[in-house]
DRENVODREN-355754 format. One line per 8 residues: number of its first residue (from 1); their letters; for each residue x, y, z negated of C-alpha. Coordinates in nm, 2 decimals. Layout:
! DRENVODREN-355754
NUM	A	X Y Z  ... .
END
This chain:
! DRENVODREN-355754
1	MKSGADFS	-0.16 6.55 -6.76  -0.54 6.51 -6.81  -0.64 6.66 -7.14  -0.89 6.50 -7.38  -0.87 6.15 -7.22  -1.16 5.94 -7.33  -1.05 5.60 -7.47  -1.39 5.52 -7.62 .
9	DLRTRIIS	-1.40 5.19 -7.43  -1.04 5.09 -7.49  -1.12 4.83 -7.76  -1.36 4.65 -7.53  -1.12 4.66 -7.25  -0.83 4.52 -7.46  -1.05 4.24 -7.60  -1.16 4.15 -7.25 .
17	ALALVFVG	-0.80 4.15 -7.12  -0.69 3.94 -7.41  -0.97 3.69 -7.36  -0.88 3.67 -6.99  -0.52 3.60 -7.07  -0.62 3.34 -7.33  -0.86 3.16 -7.10  -0.61 3.18 -6.81 .
25	LALVWVGG	-0.33 3.04 -7.02  -0.55 2.75 -7.14  -0.66 2.66 -6.78  -0.30 2.69 -6.65  -0.17 2.48 -6.93  -0.42 2.20 -6.87  -0.35 2.18 -6.50  -0.43 1.87 -6.28 .
33	DAFGVLLV	-0.78 1.76 -6.21  -0.92 1.92 -6.52  -0.80 2.26 -6.39  -0.96 2.19 -6.06  -1.29 2.09 -6.22  -1.30 2.41 -6.42  -1.24 2.60 -6.09  -1.53 2.41 -5.93 .
41	IAAGLLGW	-1.76 2.51 -6.22  -1.65 2.87 -6.19  -1.72 2.86 -5.82  -2.07 2.74 -5.88  -2.14 3.01 -6.14  -2.00 3.28 -5.91  -2.21 3.15 -5.63  -2.52 3.16 -5.85 .
49	ETSRMHAS	-2.44 3.52 -5.94  -2.39 3.61 -5.58  -2.72 3.46 -5.48  -2.93 3.62 -5.75  -2.79 3.96 -5.67  -2.93 3.94 -5.32  -3.30 3.89 -5.39  -3.33 3.52 -5.33 .
57	PVLINYVF	-3.58 3.29 -5.49  -3.47 3.14 -5.82  -3.45 2.79 -5.68  -3.22 2.91 -5.40  -2.99 3.07 -5.65  -2.93 2.73 -5.82  -2.91 2.54 -5.49  -2.66 2.79 -5.35 .
65	GLLLAAVV	-2.44 2.78 -5.66  -2.44 2.40 -5.66  -2.36 2.38 -5.28  -2.07 2.63 -5.32  -1.93 2.43 -5.61  -1.96 2.11 -5.40  -1.77 2.28 -5.11  -1.49 2.38 -5.34 .
73	LAAMFLPV	-1.49 2.03 -5.50  -1.47 1.87 -5.15  -1.19 2.10 -5.04  -0.99 2.00 -5.34  -1.05 1.63 -5.38  -1.25 1.48 -5.09  -1.18 1.41 -4.72  -1.21 1.72 -4.50 .
81	LWAVVLAV	-1.53 1.58 -4.34  -1.72 1.62 -4.66  -1.61 1.98 -4.69  -1.73 2.05 -4.34  -2.07 1.89 -4.39  -2.12 2.07 -4.72  -2.00 2.40 -4.57  -2.27 2.36 -4.30 .
89	LLLGAVFL	-2.54 2.31 -4.56  -2.40 2.61 -4.75  -2.42 2.82 -4.44  -2.79 2.72 -4.41  -2.85 2.83 -4.76  -2.68 3.17 -4.69  -2.95 3.26 -4.44  -3.23 3.11 -4.65 .
97	GHNRPVAV	-3.39 3.38 -4.87  -3.10 3.62 -4.90  -3.16 3.98 -4.79  -2.80 4.04 -4.70  -2.67 3.71 -4.57  -2.34 3.84 -4.43  -2.24 3.98 -4.77  -2.34 3.65 -4.93 .
105	LLAAVAIT	-2.14 3.46 -4.67  -1.83 3.67 -4.72  -1.85 3.63 -5.10  -1.88 3.26 -5.06  -1.57 3.25 -4.84  -1.38 3.46 -5.09  -1.48 3.23 -5.38  -1.39 2.92 -5.19 .
113	VGCYTLQI	-1.05 3.05 -5.07  -0.97 3.20 -5.41  -1.05 2.89 -5.61  -0.87 2.66 -5.36  -0.56 2.88 -5.37  -0.55 2.88 -5.75  -0.56 2.50 -5.75  -0.28 2.48 -5.49 .
121	LRSDFGIG	-0.08 2.73 -5.68  -0.10 2.53 -6.00  -0.05 2.19 -5.85  0.22 2.27 -5.59  0.41 2.57 -5.73  0.36 2.51 -6.11  0.26 2.69 -6.42  0.50 2.98 -6.38 .
129	WTLWLLVV	0.37 3.10 -6.05  0.01 3.06 -6.17  0.08 3.26 -6.48  0.25 3.53 -6.27  -0.06 3.57 -6.06  -0.29 3.61 -6.36  -0.05 3.85 -6.53  -0.02 4.07 -6.22 .
137	VVASDVGG	-0.40 4.10 -6.20  -0.42 4.20 -6.56  -0.13 4.44 -6.52  -0.30 4.60 -6.22  -0.62 4.65 -6.43  -0.44 4.78 -6.74  -0.20 5.01 -6.55  -0.49 5.15 -6.35 .
145	YFAGKMIG	-0.69 5.21 -6.66  -0.43 5.40 -6.85  -0.30 5.60 -6.55  -0.66 5.69 -6.46  -0.75 5.80 -6.81  -0.43 5.99 -6.88  -0.37 6.16 -6.54  -0.71 6.16 -6.38 .
153	GPKILPRI	-0.74 6.34 -6.04  -0.93 6.26 -5.72  -1.16 5.96 -5.71  -1.08 5.69 -5.46  -1.43 5.58 -5.37  -1.68 5.78 -5.59  -1.99 5.63 -5.43  -1.88 5.28 -5.50 .
161	SPKKTWSG	-1.68 5.31 -5.82  -1.71 5.66 -5.97  -1.45 5.60 -6.24  -1.16 5.48 -6.02  -0.90 5.74 -5.93  -0.60 5.74 -5.70  -0.37 5.79 -6.00  -0.52 5.48 -6.15 .
169	TVGGWVLA	-0.47 5.29 -5.83  -0.10 5.38 -5.80  -0.06 5.31 -6.18  -0.18 4.96 -6.12  0.07 4.91 -5.84  0.36 5.04 -6.06  0.28 4.81 -6.35  0.23 4.51 -6.11 .
177	ALVGGLAY	0.58 4.59 -5.96  0.73 4.59 -6.31  0.58 4.25 -6.37  0.73 4.14 -6.04  1.06 4.28 -6.14  1.05 4.08 -6.47  0.96 3.77 -6.28  1.26 3.82 -6.05 .
185	LSGLGGAG	1.50 3.88 -6.34  1.37 3.56 -6.51  1.46 3.36 -6.20  1.10 3.27 -6.10  1.15 3.38 -5.74  1.35 3.60 -5.51  1.34 3.98 -5.48  1.04 3.94 -5.26 .
193	IILLSVVV	0.83 3.87 -5.56  0.83 4.24 -5.64  0.67 4.32 -5.31  0.44 4.03 -5.34  0.33 4.15 -5.69  0.22 4.49 -5.54  0.04 4.31 -5.25  -0.15 4.10 -5.50 .
201	AIAAQIGD	-0.23 4.41 -5.71  -0.37 4.58 -5.41  -0.58 4.28 -5.33  -0.71 4.26 -5.68  -0.82 4.62 -5.66  -0.99 4.56 -5.33  -1.17 4.27 -5.49  -1.28 4.49 -5.77 .
209	LLESAMKR	-1.41 4.76 -5.53  -1.59 4.50 -5.31  -1.77 4.35 -5.61  -1.87 4.70 -5.72  -2.01 4.77 -5.37  -2.20 4.44 -5.38  -2.35 4.53 -5.72  -2.44 4.89 -5.61 .
217	RAGVKDSS	-2.62 4.77 -5.30  -2.80 4.51 -5.51  -2.90 4.78 -5.76  -2.75 4.60 -6.07  -2.50 4.71 -6.33  -2.36 4.36 -6.40  -2.34 4.05 -6.18  -2.52 3.86 -6.46 .
225	NLIPGHGG	-2.53 3.83 -6.84  -2.34 3.51 -6.86  -2.08 3.67 -7.09  -2.26 3.86 -7.37  -2.16 4.22 -7.38  -1.94 4.19 -7.07  -2.17 4.10 -6.78  -2.09 3.81 -6.56 .
233	LWDRFDGT	-1.80 3.61 -6.41  -1.78 3.84 -6.11  -1.73 4.13 -6.34  -1.43 3.97 -6.50  -1.28 3.77 -6.21  -1.33 3.99 -5.91  -0.97 4.10 -5.91  -0.85 3.74 -5.96 .
241	IGAACALG	-1.05 3.62 -5.66  -0.92 3.90 -5.45  -0.56 3.84 -5.55  -0.59 3.46 -5.49  -0.73 3.52 -5.15  -0.44 3.75 -5.05  -0.19 3.49 -5.18  -0.37 3.22 -4.99 .
249	LVLALGGA	-0.33 3.42 -4.67  0.04 3.46 -4.75  0.08 3.08 -4.79  -0.13 3.01 -4.48  0.09 3.24 -4.27  0.41 3.07 -4.40  0.53 3.38 -4.58  0.60 3.20 -4.91 .
257	GALGLG	0.98 3.16 -4.86  1.04 3.51 -4.73  0.86 3.67 -5.03  1.02 3.44 -5.29  0.74 3.20 -5.36  0.86 2.85 -5.43 .
END
């Protein structure tokens, strides 16, 4: 056991987690087109943050955010041709003024897939499954925090995220699996939901690490200052985007039934 564990930032972490759960519950409860529109707004803001972290002109930041929001909007509500046309325009914006266009492109793809998957999850699979995804992401973060603080040990990727340890990583998996077990016992899905919960937790952690790497290469501490005292949307929703992307891949590959989804 690691002695003298520092819990000085515990209050902030708890408040952030509670805020995430509250906002998530509100969005899931609303559902429908309103939920989709909120995801479109989030996509635009995430796109704006991504652009500004890669040394692009101020105007390009706003254009990129608006185009990304338009792509997500088209993917959700408009004929596929609109999404294709807007995606081509977005691709042009990626290579206009950004010093790391490949990183910007990958972030844009992750945002689009993540937001689209969240919309599909809510509209096609219902409130229970959407809540499950959000709770697993929070559980992964909380489990990782407590295990990392209390046990400590080797760092997982010290150059990218100096505070993250292997014990914290595994702790996140364990708590996510427990959430999956509770979901299974409640009748939400088959036994495969336990495995799926761990997969989602791993994806959430990868999303967190990739966002940390993006910020480190950009030389910034936070993705923006949109949320006073807490940084930007990327700083709060990196894990959610990563988890949603992984779940989207599972759905695209037809693994929903085998893993207990739906």
